[in-house]
C-alpha positions in Angstrom: 57.3 96.9 104.3 61.0 95.5 105.8 60.6 92.1 107.2 61.6 92.8 110.7 63.0 89.4 111.3 65.5 89.4 108.9 69.2 89.9 110.4 70.5 93.9 110.5 73.1 94.6 107.9 75.9 96.7 109.5 78.6 98.4 106.7 81.8 98.0 108.4 84.1 100.7 106.3 87.4 101.4 106.7 91.0 101.6 105.8 92.0 99.3 102.9 94.5 97.0 102.6 97.5 99.8 101.8 97.1 101.8 105.0 95.3 100.0 107.1 97.3 100.2 110.9 97.4 97.1 113.1 95.4 99.1 115.3 92.3 99.4 112.1 92.9 96.3 111.4 92.5 94.7 115.0 89.8 97.3 115.8 87.9 95.7 112.5 88.6 91.4 113.6 86.3 92.8 116.6 83.8 95.1 115.2 82.6 91.6 112.7 83.1 89.5 115.9 80.2 91.9 117.9 78.6 92.3 114.9 78.1 88.7 114.7 77.9 87.8 118.2 75.1 89.7 118.0 73.0 88.4 115.3 74.3 90.8 112.4 75.7 90.3 108.8 78.4 92.1 108.3 78.7 93.9 104.7 81.4 95.2 103.4 83.5 96.3 100.5 85.0 92.6 99.9 88.9 93.6 99.9 91.9 93.6 102.1 92.3 95.7 105.3 88.8 96.9 107.3 86.9 94.4 104.9 89.0 91.6 105.8 89.5 91.7 109.3 85.8 92.9 110.3 84.9 89.0 107.8 87.1 87.6 109.8 85.8 88.0 112.8 82.2 87.7 111.7 83.6 84.3 111.1 85.4 83.4 113.5 82.6 84.3 115.8 80.6 82.2 113.4 78.7 85.3 111.6 77.9 86.1 108.0 79.9 88.7 105.8 78.9 90.5 102.2 81.6 91.7 100.0 80.6 94.0 97.6 84.3 94.0 95.0 84.9 96.6 92.5 85.1 94.5 89.9 83.7 92.4 87.6 85.6 89.6 89.4 84.4 87.4 93.0 87.8 86.0 92.5 88.9 89.9 93.8 87.1 89.0 97.4 88.8 88.4 100.2 89.0 84.6 101.1 86.7 85.8 104.0 83.5 86.9 102.2 80.5 84.7 102.7 78.7 85.8 99.8 80.3 88.2 97.0 78.6 90.7 94.8 81.1 91.6 91.8 79.6 94.8 90.2 82.2 95.7 87.7 81.6 99.2 89.4 84.8 100.8 90.3 84.7 102.7 93.3 80.9 103.7 92.4 80.6 100.6 94.3 81.0 102.7 97.4 77.3 103.8 97.3 76.2 100.0 97.5 77.9 98.9 100.8 76.7 102.5 102.2 72.7 101.6 101.4 73.5 97.7 101.9 73.6 98.5 105.2 70.9 99.3 107.9 73.4 101.0 109.3 77.2 101.5 109.2 80.4 101.6 111.5 83.8 103.6 110.8 86.7 102.4 111.3 90.2 104.2 110.3 90.0 104.9 106.7 90.6 107.6 103.9 88.4 109.1 101.1 86.8 106.4 99.7 85.0 105.3 103.7 84.2 109.2 103.4 81.9 108.9 100.6 80.7 105.7 101.9 80.0 108.2 105.3 78.5 110.8 103.3 76.2 108.1 101.7 74.8 106.2 104.8 74.6 110.2 106.2 72.6 111.2 103.3 70.7 108.5 103.2 70.0 109.4 106.9 71.2 106.0 108.8 72.9 105.4 111.8 76.6 105.6 111.4 79.6 104.8 114.8 83.2 105.2 114.1 85.4 103.2 116.8 88.0 106.0 118.0 91.4 105.8 118.3 91.3 104.3 114.7 92.5 107.4 112.7 90.8 108.9 109.9 87.9 109.4 109.2 86.7 108.1 112.2 88.1 110.1 113.9 87.6 113.2 112.3 83.5 113.0 111.8 83.3 111.1 115.0 80.9 113.4 117.3 79.9 115.3 114.4 77.4 116.0 111.6 78.6 116.1 108.4 76.5 119.4 107.2 74.0 122.1 108.1 71.0 119.7 108.4 72.4 117.8 111.2 70.1 114.9 110.2 71.8 112.1 112.6 75.1 113.1 114.5 78.0 110.4 113.3 78.3 108.9 117.2 81.4 107.3 118.5 82.2 104.1 120.3 84.8 104.4 122.7 85.9 100.7 121.6 84.7 98.1 118.8 82.4 96.7 120.8 80.8 99.6 122.1 80.5 100.9 118.9 78.8 97.9 117.6 76.2 98.3 120.6 76.0 101.9 120.0 75.2 100.9 116.1 72.6 98.2 117.5 70.6 99.8 119.8 70.1 102.5 117.2 68.7 100.2 115.2 66.0 98.9 117.9 65.6 101.9 119.1 62.1 102.2 119.9 61.4 98.4 118.3 61.5 99.9 114.8 65.0 97.1 113.8 66.2 96.5 111.2 66.0 98.5 107.6 64.3 101.5 108.9 66.6 104.9 108.6 65.8 108.0 110.9 64.0 109.1 107.9 61.7 105.8 107.4 60.5 106.2 111.0 60.4 110.0 111.1 57.6 109.4 107.9 56.0 106.4 110.0 55.7 108.3 113.2 53.8 111.4 111.3 51.5 109.1 109.0 47.7 108.7 110.1 46.2 105.9 111.5 45.1 103.8 109.5 
């Protein structure tokens, strides 16, 4: 049973430091602020680029962030991470980032981001992209990843709109954070107790 009183955890994924554009960095900062203002926690890969900007935005808005870094060294995390999980798993940590969020917001992104999006998609978590930030966000927003069509990847017209949509998906029908679409469907099909 999921504790309905806990904060929603929103995975914020996108460009790393090497390929992050100014537009993506600014959008990620605004996503982090909006998640914090909505009472959520930012979960990310803990490094630079979109990850650092989202953590800074959350902190500046009085919120909280968790960085899940690929190395076994917590010092690898950006300075705005409130909590750091040092995995020692390398790029496999992308799955932890995807699964640790109740939902996901995508800001730009390359191959690592695509892995995170695919993992969240398979776990049937709500995913919303920030339109106009490039990369994975622009390529996959408004689409399904495969023939199963388990959940369309939604598009937000701005960082704030993306967070509003992702929080709306989490609270739709009063289901709250932590419940994936699959869990909701299963509980709706379950016979009354």
